[in-house]
C-alpha positions as CSV (number, residue, x, y, z in Angstrom):
1,M,-30.4,5.8,4.2
2,V,-33.1,3.1,4.2
3,E,-35.8,3.0,6.8
4,N,-34.9,0.4,9.4
5,T,-37.4,-1.7,11.3
6,N,-34.8,-3.6,13.4
7,G,-34.7,-2.0,16.8
8,N,-31.1,-3.2,17.4
9,V,-29.8,-1.3,14.4
10,D,-29.2,2.4,14.2
11,A,-29.6,2.7,10.5
12,T,-29.6,0.7,7.3
13,Y,-27.9,1.7,4.0
14,D,-27.4,0.2,0.6
15,A,-23.7,0.2,1.0
16,I,-21.2,0.7,3.8
17,V,-17.6,1.7,3.0
18,V,-14.9,1.1,5.6
19,G,-12.0,3.5,5.2
20,A,-11.6,7.1,4.0
21,G,-8.4,6.7,2.1
22,I,-7.9,6.7,-1.7
23,G,-10.2,3.7,-2.4
24,G,-12.8,4.5,0.2
25,L,-13.4,8.1,-0.9
26,Y,-13.8,7.0,-4.5
27,A,-16.1,4.2,-3.5
28,V,-18.4,6.6,-1.6
29,Y,-18.4,9.0,-4.6
30,K,-19.1,6.3,-7.1
31,L,-21.8,4.5,-5.2
32,R,-23.5,7.8,-4.3
33,E,-23.5,8.8,-8.0
34,M,-25.3,5.6,-8.7
35,G,-28.1,6.6,-6.4
36,L,-27.2,4.3,-3.5
37,S,-27.4,5.3,0.1
38,V,-23.9,5.1,1.5
39,L,-22.2,5.3,4.8
40,G,-18.4,5.6,5.2
41,I,-16.7,4.6,8.5
42,E,-13.2,5.9,9.3
43,A,-11.0,5.4,12.4
44,G,-9.2,8.7,11.9
45,D,-10.8,12.1,12.5
46,N,-10.5,13.1,8.8
47,V,-9.9,11.7,5.3
48,G,-6.5,10.6,3.9
49,G,-6.0,7.0,4.8
50,V,-2.3,6.1,4.9
51,W,-1.4,9.8,4.2
52,Y,-3.5,10.9,7.2
53,W,-1.5,8.6,9.5
54,N,2.0,8.9,7.9
55,R,3.1,12.4,9.0
56,Y,6.6,11.3,9.8
57,P,9.6,13.6,8.8
58,G,10.4,13.3,5.2
59,A,7.2,11.5,4.2
60,R,6.9,11.7,0.5
61,C,5.3,9.9,-2.5
62,D,7.8,7.8,-4.5
63,L,5.5,7.8,-7.6
64,L,5.3,10.6,-10.0
65,T,2.6,13.0,-8.9
66,I,1.2,13.2,-12.4
67,D,0.3,9.5,-11.8
68,Y,-0.5,9.7,-8.1
69,C,-4.0,11.2,-8.4
70,Y,-7.6,10.4,-9.3
71,T,-8.8,10.3,-12.8
72,F,-12.6,10.4,-12.3
73,S,-13.1,14.1,-11.8
74,P,-12.6,16.7,-14.6
75,E,-13.2,19.4,-12.0
76,V,-10.3,18.3,-9.8
77,D,-8.1,17.9,-12.9
78,A,-8.8,21.5,-13.9
79,E,-8.5,23.1,-10.4
80,W,-5.6,21.2,-8.9
81,S,-1.9,21.4,-9.9
82,W,1.0,19.5,-8.2
83,S,4.0,21.6,-7.1
84,E,6.7,19.1,-7.6
85,Q,7.6,15.8,-9.2
86,F,7.4,13.7,-6.0
87,A,4.9,15.3,-3.6
88,A,5.5,15.5,0.1
89,Q,2.9,14.2,2.6
90,P,1.4,17.6,3.4
91,E,0.6,18.3,-0.2
92,I,-0.8,14.8,-0.8
93,L,-3.0,15.1,2.2
94,E,-4.0,18.6,1.0
95,Y,-4.9,17.0,-2.4
96,I,-7.1,14.3,-0.8
97,N,-8.8,16.9,1.3
98,F,-9.3,19.0,-1.8
99,V,-11.1,16.1,-3.6
100,A,-13.2,15.4,-0.5
101,D,-14.2,19.1,-0.3
102,R,-14.8,19.4,-4.1
103,H,-17.3,16.5,-4.0
104,E,-18.6,16.9,-0.5
105,L,-17.6,13.4,0.6
106,R,-17.2,14.0,4.3
107,K,-20.9,14.4,4.9
108,D,-21.3,10.6,4.2
109,Y,-18.7,9.6,6.8
110,L,-18.6,8.8,10.4
111,F,-15.1,9.7,11.7
112,E,-13.3,8.5,14.8
113,T,-15.2,5.3,14.5
114,R,-13.8,1.8,14.2
115,V,-15.5,-1.3,12.9
116,E,-15.3,-4.0,15.5
117,R,-17.3,-6.7,13.8
118,A,-18.9,-7.1,10.4
119,A,-21.2,-10.1,10.0
120,Y,-23.5,-11.4,7.2
121,D,-27.1,-12.2,8.0
122,E,-27.9,-14.9,5.5
123,A,-31.7,-14.8,6.1
124,R,-31.9,-11.0,5.5
125,Q,-29.0,-10.8,3.1
126,L,-27.5,-7.9,5.0
127,W,-24.1,-7.0,6.5
128,S,-24.2,-5.8,10.1
129,F,-21.4,-3.5,11.3
130,R,-20.8,-3.1,15.0
131,T,-18.7,0.0,15.7
132,S,-16.5,1.3,18.5
133,T,-19.1,4.0,19.3
134,G,-21.7,1.4,20.3
135,K,-23.8,1.9,17.2
136,T,-24.7,-0.8,14.7
137,F,-25.4,-0.3,11.0
138,E,-26.6,-2.5,8.2
139,A,-26.0,-2.6,4.5
140,T,-26.6,-4.8,1.5
141,Y,-23.1,-4.2,0.2
142,A,-19.9,-4.2,2.3
143,V,-17.0,-2.4,0.7
144,M,-13.7,-2.9,2.6
145,A,-11.4,-0.1,1.5
146,T,-9.1,-0.8,4.4
147,G,-5.9,-0.5,2.4
148,P,-2.8,-2.8,2.1
149,L,-0.8,-0.7,4.6
150,S,-3.0,0.2,7.5
151,V,-1.9,-1.8,10.5
152,P,1.6,-0.8,11.9
153,K,3.7,-3.7,13.0
154,K,4.9,-3.6,16.6
155,P,8.4,-5.0,17.0
156,D,8.7,-8.0,19.3
157,F,11.3,-6.4,21.6
158,E,11.7,-7.4,25.2
159,D,10.7,-4.9,27.8
160,F,9.0,-2.8,25.2
161,E,7.2,-0.6,27.7
162,S,10.3,0.2,29.8
163,F,11.7,3.0,27.6
164,K,11.2,6.4,29.3
165,G,12.2,8.6,26.3
166,E,10.0,9.7,23.4
167,L,8.7,6.8,21.3
168,Y,7.1,7.2,17.9
169,Y,5.7,4.9,15.3
170,S,6.2,6.2,11.8
171,G,2.8,5.0,10.8
172,R,1.1,6.8,13.7
173,W,3.0,10.0,13.8
174,P,1.5,12.8,16.0
175,K,0.0,15.9,14.5
176,E,2.0,18.1,16.8
177,P,5.5,19.1,15.7
178,V,8.3,16.9,17.0
179,S,11.7,18.4,17.7
180,Y,15.0,16.4,17.3
181,E,17.3,19.3,18.1
182,G,20.0,18.4,20.6
183,K,18.6,14.9,21.1
184,R,20.1,11.4,20.8
185,V,17.7,9.8,18.3
186,G,17.4,6.1,17.2
187,V,15.7,4.9,14.1
188,V,14.7,1.2,13.8
189,G,14.1,0.1,10.2
190,V,15.6,1.0,6.8
191,G,12.7,0.3,4.4
192,S,11.2,3.0,2.3
193,T,10.0,4.9,5.4
194,G,13.3,4.8,7.3
195,I,15.1,5.9,4.2
196,Q,12.9,9.0,4.1
197,I,13.1,9.7,7.9
198,I,16.9,9.3,8.5
199,P,18.3,12.2,6.3
200,V,15.7,14.7,7.8
201,V,16.2,13.8,11.4
202,A,20.0,13.8,10.9
203,Q,19.8,17.5,10.1
204,E,18.7,18.4,13.7
205,A,19.7,15.5,16.0
206,Q,22.8,15.7,18.2
207,E,23.3,12.0,17.6
208,L,21.5,9.7,15.2
209,T,21.8,5.9,15.5
210,V,20.3,3.8,12.7
211,F,19.4,0.2,13.6
212,Q,19.5,-1.8,10.3
213,R,18.5,-5.4,9.9
214,T,18.1,-5.9,6.1
215,P,19.5,-3.1,4.0
216,S,17.4,-1.8,1.1
217,F,18.3,-0.9,-2.4
218,T,17.6,2.8,-2.9
219,M,18.1,5.1,-5.8
220,P,18.3,8.9,-5.9
221,M,14.9,10.5,-6.2
222,R,16.2,13.7,-8.0
223,N,13.0,15.5,-7.1
224,H,12.3,19.0,-8.6
225,K,9.6,21.6,-8.7
226,H,7.1,21.7,-11.5
227,S,7.3,24.8,-13.7
228,A,4.1,26.5,-14.9
229,E,4.9,25.5,-18.5
230,Y,5.4,21.9,-17.6
231,T,2.1,21.8,-15.6
232,A,0.2,23.3,-18.5
233,E,1.8,20.7,-20.8
234,I,0.7,17.9,-18.5
235,K,-2.8,19.1,-18.4
236,R,-3.0,19.4,-22.2
237,N,-1.9,15.8,-22.6
238,L,-3.6,14.3,-19.5
239,A,-6.1,12.1,-21.4
240,A,-3.5,10.4,-23.5
241,M,-1.2,9.9,-20.6
242,R,-3.9,8.2,-18.5
243,A,-4.9,6.0,-21.4
244,G,-1.3,4.9,-21.5
245,A,-1.2,4.3,-17.8
246,R,-4.4,2.1,-17.8
247,N,-2.7,0.0,-20.5
248,S,0.7,-0.3,-18.8
249,P,1.9,-3.1,-16.5
250,L,2.4,-0.6,-13.6
251,G,-0.7,1.5,-14.1
252,G,1.4,4.6,-14.5
253,V,3.8,6.4,-16.8
254,R,7.1,4.9,-15.6
255,P,9.7,4.2,-18.3
256,A,9.5,0.8,-19.9
257,T,11.4,-1.2,-22.5
258,T,11.3,-4.5,-24.2
259,R,15.1,-4.7,-24.2
260,P,16.7,-7.7,-22.4
261,Y,19.8,-6.9,-20.3
262,F,22.2,-9.1,-22.2
263,S,21.0,-7.9,-25.6
264,L,23.5,-5.1,-25.3
265,P,27.3,-5.1,-24.9
266,P,28.7,-4.4,-21.4
267,E,29.7,-0.8,-22.1
268,Q,26.2,0.1,-23.3
269,R,24.6,-1.6,-20.3
270,V,26.8,0.4,-17.9
271,A,26.0,3.6,-19.8
272,I,22.3,2.9,-19.4
273,M,22.6,2.2,-15.7
274,E,24.7,5.3,-15.2
275,S,22.1,7.4,-17.0
276,A,19.3,5.9,-14.9
277,W,21.2,6.7,-11.7
278,Q,21.8,10.3,-12.7
279,N,18.2,10.7,-13.9
280,G,16.8,9.3,-10.7
281,G,13.3,8.2,-9.9
282,H,12.2,4.8,-11.2
283,T,14.3,5.1,-14.4
284,F,16.1,1.9,-13.4
285,L,12.9,-0.2,-13.5
286,G,12.4,0.7,-17.1
287,S,16.0,0.2,-18.2
288,F,15.8,-3.5,-19.0
289,A,12.9,-5.8,-19.6
290,D,14.0,-8.9,-17.8
291,L,15.4,-7.7,-14.5
292,M,12.7,-9.6,-12.5
293,Q,13.1,-12.8,-14.5
294,N,16.8,-13.1,-15.2
295,E,18.8,-13.6,-12.0
296,E,22.2,-13.0,-13.6
297,A,21.0,-9.7,-15.1
298,N,19.4,-8.7,-11.8
299,E,22.6,-9.4,-9.9
300,Q,24.7,-7.3,-12.3
301,V,22.3,-4.3,-11.8
302,A,22.5,-4.9,-8.1
303,E,26.3,-4.9,-8.2
304,F,26.2,-1.6,-10.1
305,V,24.1,0.0,-7.3
306,R,26.4,-1.5,-4.6
307,G,29.3,0.2,-6.4
308,K,27.4,3.5,-6.2
309,I,27.1,3.0,-2.4
310,S,30.9,2.7,-2.1
311,E,31.3,5.8,-4.2
312,V,29.1,7.9,-1.9
313,V,29.8,6.4,1.6
314,K,33.3,7.3,2.7
315,D,33.8,4.7,5.5
316,P,34.4,1.3,3.8
317,E,32.9,-0.7,6.7
318,T,29.7,1.4,6.8
319,A,29.4,1.2,3.0
320,E,29.7,-2.6,3.1
321,T,27.1,-2.8,5.8
322,L,24.7,-0.7,3.7
323,K,25.0,-2.9,0.6
324,P,22.0,-5.3,0.2
325,R,22.9,-8.9,-0.5
326,G,21.0,-12.2,-0.5
327,Y,18.0,-11.0,-2.4
328,P,17.3,-9.6,-5.9
329,I,17.2,-5.9,-6.5
330,F,13.6,-4.7,-6.8
331,A,12.3,-7.8,-5.1
332,R,11.8,-5.6,-2.1
333,R,10.1,-2.2,-2.5
334,A,12.1,-0.1,-4.9
335,C,13.1,2.9,-2.7
336,L,13.9,6.4,-3.7
337,D,15.9,8.8,-1.5
338,T,17.3,12.3,-1.1
339,N,20.8,12.2,0.4
340,Y,20.3,8.9,2.2
341,Y,23.7,7.4,1.7
342,E,25.3,10.8,2.1
343,T,23.9,11.0,5.6
344,Y,26.2,8.3,6.8
345,N,29.2,10.5,6.1
346,E,28.1,12.8,8.9
347,P,30.1,12.4,12.1
348,H,27.1,12.3,14.4
349,V,25.4,9.5,12.4
350,S,26.2,5.8,13.2
351,L,24.9,2.5,11.9
352,V,24.2,-0.6,13.9
353,D,24.2,-3.9,11.9
354,C,21.4,-5.8,13.6
355,F,22.5,-9.1,12.1
356,K,25.8,-8.9,13.8
357,E,24.5,-7.0,16.8
358,P,20.7,-7.8,17.2
359,I,18.4,-5.7,19.3
360,V,17.4,-7.7,22.4
361,G,15.0,-5.2,23.9
362,L,14.5,-1.8,25.3
363,T,15.7,-0.3,28.6
364,E,14.7,2.9,30.5
365,K,17.5,4.7,28.8
366,G,17.4,3.3,25.2
367,V,18.1,0.1,23.2
368,R,19.8,-3.0,24.5
369,T,21.7,-5.0,21.8
370,A,23.4,-8.3,22.2
371,T,26.6,-6.5,23.2
372,R,25.7,-3.1,24.7
373,E,23.2,-0.5,25.8
374,I,22.7,2.5,23.5
375,E,21.3,5.5,25.3
376,L,18.6,7.5,23.5
377,D,16.3,10.4,24.1
378,M,14.0,9.4,21.3
379,L,13.2,6.2,19.4
380,I,11.5,6.1,16.0
381,L,10.1,2.8,14.9
382,A,10.0,2.6,11.1
383,T,9.2,-1.1,11.4
384,G,6.5,-1.4,8.6
385,Y,3.1,-2.9,8.5
386,D,1.1,-6.1,8.7
387,G,0.7,-5.6,4.9
388,L,-2.1,-6.7,2.5
389,T,-4.1,-8.7,5.0
390,G,-3.6,-7.1,8.3
391,A,-6.4,-4.5,8.2
392,L,-9.1,-7.1,7.3
393,M,-7.8,-9.5,10.0
394,A,-7.7,-6.8,12.6
395,F,-11.5,-7.2,13.4
396,D,-14.0,-9.9,13.0
397,V,-15.4,-10.3,9.4
398,V,-18.0,-13.2,9.5
399,G,-19.6,-14.7,6.4
400,R,-21.9,-17.7,5.7
401,G,-22.0,-20.3,8.4
402,G,-19.9,-18.3,10.8
403,K,-16.9,-18.5,8.6
404,T,-14.4,-15.7,9.4
405,I,-11.7,-14.1,7.2
406,N,-9.2,-14.8,10.0
407,Q,-10.0,-18.5,9.7
408,E,-10.1,-18.5,5.9
409,W,-6.7,-16.7,5.6
410,K,-4.8,-18.5,8.4
411,D,-2.8,-20.4,5.7
412,G,-2.7,-17.4,3.3
413,A,-5.0,-15.0,1.7
414,H,-7.3,-16.2,-1.2
415,S,-10.0,-14.6,-3.2
416,Y,-11.4,-14.3,-6.7
417,L,-9.8,-11.5,-8.7
418,G,-8.5,-10.1,-5.4
419,L,-12.0,-8.6,-5.0
420,M,-14.4,-11.2,-3.5
421,M,-14.5,-14.4,-1.5
422,K,-16.7,-17.5,-1.5
423,D,-19.1,-17.5,1.5
424,F,-18.8,-13.7,1.9
425,P,-21.6,-12.5,-0.3
426,N,-21.6,-8.8,-1.4
427,L,-18.3,-8.2,0.3
428,F,-15.9,-6.3,-1.9
429,M,-12.2,-5.9,-1.1
430,I,-10.5,-2.8,-2.5
431,C,-6.8,-3.1,-3.3
432,G,-6.6,-6.3,-1.3
433,P,-4.5,-9.4,-1.6
434,N,-4.3,-11.4,-4.8
435,G,-4.6,-8.3,-7.0
436,P,-1.7,-6.1,-8.2
437,S,-1.7,-4.2,-4.9
438,A,1.7,-2.8,-4.1
439,L,3.1,-3.7,-7.5
440,A,1.1,-1.0,-9.4
441,N,-0.1,2.6,-9.0
442,I,-2.4,2.6,-6.0
443,F,-4.8,5.2,-7.5
444,T,-5.2,3.3,-10.7
445,I,-5.9,0.0,-8.8
446,N,-8.4,1.6,-6.5
447,E,-10.4,3.2,-9.3
448,Q,-10.4,0.0,-11.3
449,N,-11.6,-2.1,-8.3
450,V,-14.3,0.4,-7.4
451,N,-15.5,0.6,-11.0
452,W,-15.7,-3.2,-11.2
453,L,-17.8,-3.5,-8.0
454,A,-20.0,-0.7,-9.1
455,Q,-20.6,-2.5,-12.4
456,A,-21.4,-5.7,-10.5
457,I,-23.9,-3.9,-8.2
458,D,-25.5,-2.2,-11.2
459,H,-26.0,-5.6,-12.8
460,M,-27.6,-7.0,-9.7
461,R,-29.9,-4.1,-9.2
462,G,-31.0,-4.1,-12.8
463,S,-31.7,-7.8,-12.7
464,G,-33.5,-8.1,-9.4
465,L,-30.6,-9.9,-7.8
466,T,-29.7,-9.4,-4.1
467,A,-26.4,-11.2,-3.5
468,M,-23.3,-12.4,-5.3
469,E,-20.2,-14.4,-4.5
470,P,-17.6,-16.4,-6.4
471,T,-17.7,-20.1,-6.7
472,G,-15.0,-22.2,-5.0
473,E,-13.8,-23.4,-8.4
474,A,-13.4,-19.8,-9.7
475,E,-11.5,-18.8,-6.6
476,Q,-9.2,-21.7,-6.9
477,E,-8.5,-21.1,-10.6
478,W,-7.7,-17.5,-9.8
479,M,-5.3,-18.5,-7.0
480,D,-3.6,-21.0,-9.3
481,L,-3.0,-18.3,-11.8
482,V,-1.6,-16.0,-9.1
483,H,0.7,-18.8,-8.0
484,D,1.8,-19.7,-11.5
485,L,2.6,-16.1,-12.4
486,S,4.6,-15.7,-9.2
487,L,6.9,-18.4,-10.3
488,N,8.0,-16.2,-13.2
489,T,9.2,-13.3,-11.1
490,L,12.1,-12.8,-8.6
491,V,9.8,-10.9,-6.3
492,S,9.1,-14.0,-4.2
493,K,12.9,-14.5,-3.5
494,A,13.0,-11.7,-0.9
495,K,11.7,-11.8,2.7
496,T,9.3,-8.9,2.7
497,W,5.8,-7.8,3.7
498,Y,4.9,-8.8,0.1
499,T,5.3,-12.4,1.2
500,G,4.3,-12.0,4.9
501,A,7.8,-12.6,6.1
502,N,7.9,-9.5,8.3
503,V,5.2,-10.7,10.7
504,A,5.9,-13.7,13.0
505,G,3.4,-16.5,12.5
506,K,2.0,-15.2,9.3
507,A,1.5,-17.5,6.4
508,R,4.3,-17.1,3.9
509,G,4.1,-16.7,0.2
510,L,3.6,-14.2,-2.6
511,T,-0.1,-13.8,-3.1
512,M,-0.1,-10.7,-5.2
513,Y,-1.0,-10.8,-8.9
514,T,2.3,-10.2,-10.8
515,G,1.0,-10.3,-14.3
516,G,0.8,-6.5,-14.5
517,F,-2.0,-4.0,-14.1
518,K,-3.2,-4.1,-17.8
519,A,-3.6,-7.9,-17.7
520,Y,-5.3,-7.7,-14.4
521,R,-7.8,-5.1,-15.5
522,E,-8.5,-7.1,-18.6
523,A,-9.1,-10.3,-16.5
524,C,-11.6,-8.5,-14.3
525,Q,-13.4,-7.0,-17.2
526,D,-13.4,-10.3,-19.2
527,A,-15.1,-12.0,-16.2
528,A,-17.8,-9.3,-16.1
529,D,-18.3,-9.4,-19.9
530,D,-18.7,-13.2,-19.9
531,N,-21.9,-13.1,-17.9
532,W,-20.0,-12.5,-14.7
533,R,-18.0,-15.7,-15.0
534,G,-17.1,-17.4,-11.8
535,L,-19.8,-15.7,-9.8
536,V,-23.2,-16.9,-8.6
537,F,-26.2,-14.7,-7.8
538,E,-29.2,-14.9,-5.5
539,K,-32.7,-13.4,-5.4
540,A,-34.3,-12.4,-2.2
541,G,-35.4,-15.5,-0.3
542,V,-33.9,-17.8,-2.9
543,R,-30.5,-19.2,-2.0
544,E,-30.0,-21.2,-5.2
545,A,-27.8,-19.6,-7.8
546,V,-29.5,-17.7,-10.6
547,D,-28.2,-18.1,-14.1
């Protein structure tokens, strides 16, 4: 902490990090190791980020645990072992707490504190953070580790407050146990979260009603426990695996191939898809190289999965309702499940097609659709998030000349490298829009982003520079690249949170970098190595750019 001479400010730091999730914790660690004074600010009462809030039944990682972890700490690598292939939320949160304990990260955090306003003082070259506790803090560097999935989306139902039963948001699940036994339960939403919730709740509920608007493609997870022998093998080969992950499009060890779909005869294609279905996990994503470029190939894979739904779900009408149509497979989040489709064979589980029978609103007793009232004791809203931009637009972030991120992003998010914005000096976004974000391993992206900003700060401090920001030209060139790359993928052809389509009034368009993690990492490093191309720097009291 730096001595503060401003009576209106409680303390001044070199850096303030907003968020205690995956990116925030590593940012605090990295900057502290550089010798900077750091303050972390977190709304929750402990670390964990999305895994702190997402305690819903069945919550589980859909990435391999051998990928879903930090790489910066040999101590953690040596002392921690995952119990299964796809870890459940309690184990993931335990892991994040383990890292925080091992490196004493909590001591640099204020918990149960929200940032209400962050504003840049041009004259003093400091960011001022006003918090929900009434305290104000300042810092030279503002690190926004607010995450791409932090702000739950409230459905726009009529009479929302009228429901007298139990109401839960999946993204704000209570710490206390929730019982479904003997209850009539409704679940709204069948994205990755709903697909995890539904089979678990169905085991206890007297009746379960699923409200589906857009069905998702989901493949069997085929989760299993790690043996001691396998764990030891992983640890022996960890360095090589991580090197491979850093140089992969997805930032992880998912299967990959260069084989186009139509390069094989039909019977071989079917055999590969059948093998992928039986193996489970994300095997499908690595089965053919052109699934997100070739619409015909994509549709044939989609039809294979639709056929599997008919094989599992006994009722033909229900099976047909569950079949996704109208968008490419894998253009929405690629979901993994355990007994999701099998659940609809249970006699106490029913499916409401909200395209044919839309939800109008809530009543005291349940849900009112266009044709009837469905009485419920409990309603679970798995309705997703205001993704990518929601967290940074949830409070005032004010840059040069009073410009705000809300104003700047009203027509869509824009940045340089997904990391910085013109007119917002020394503000760094971790895993924000315009980078790979949801399209790659979140741990890998967060570590790369933090390492880049640490490199930039180190450059500034070593050169007597006090502020940096991208030029307008560099920002536009990056956004042109992001746009051009998006034209080569089918991801933009689905109405998802990837494109802002799940939030009314939000600017539409795919603004994530779709060139793959390896190319993204290289682009960021190339800019740094080329004398910080696209960025301008300032010295104290001198606003002109420094070469």
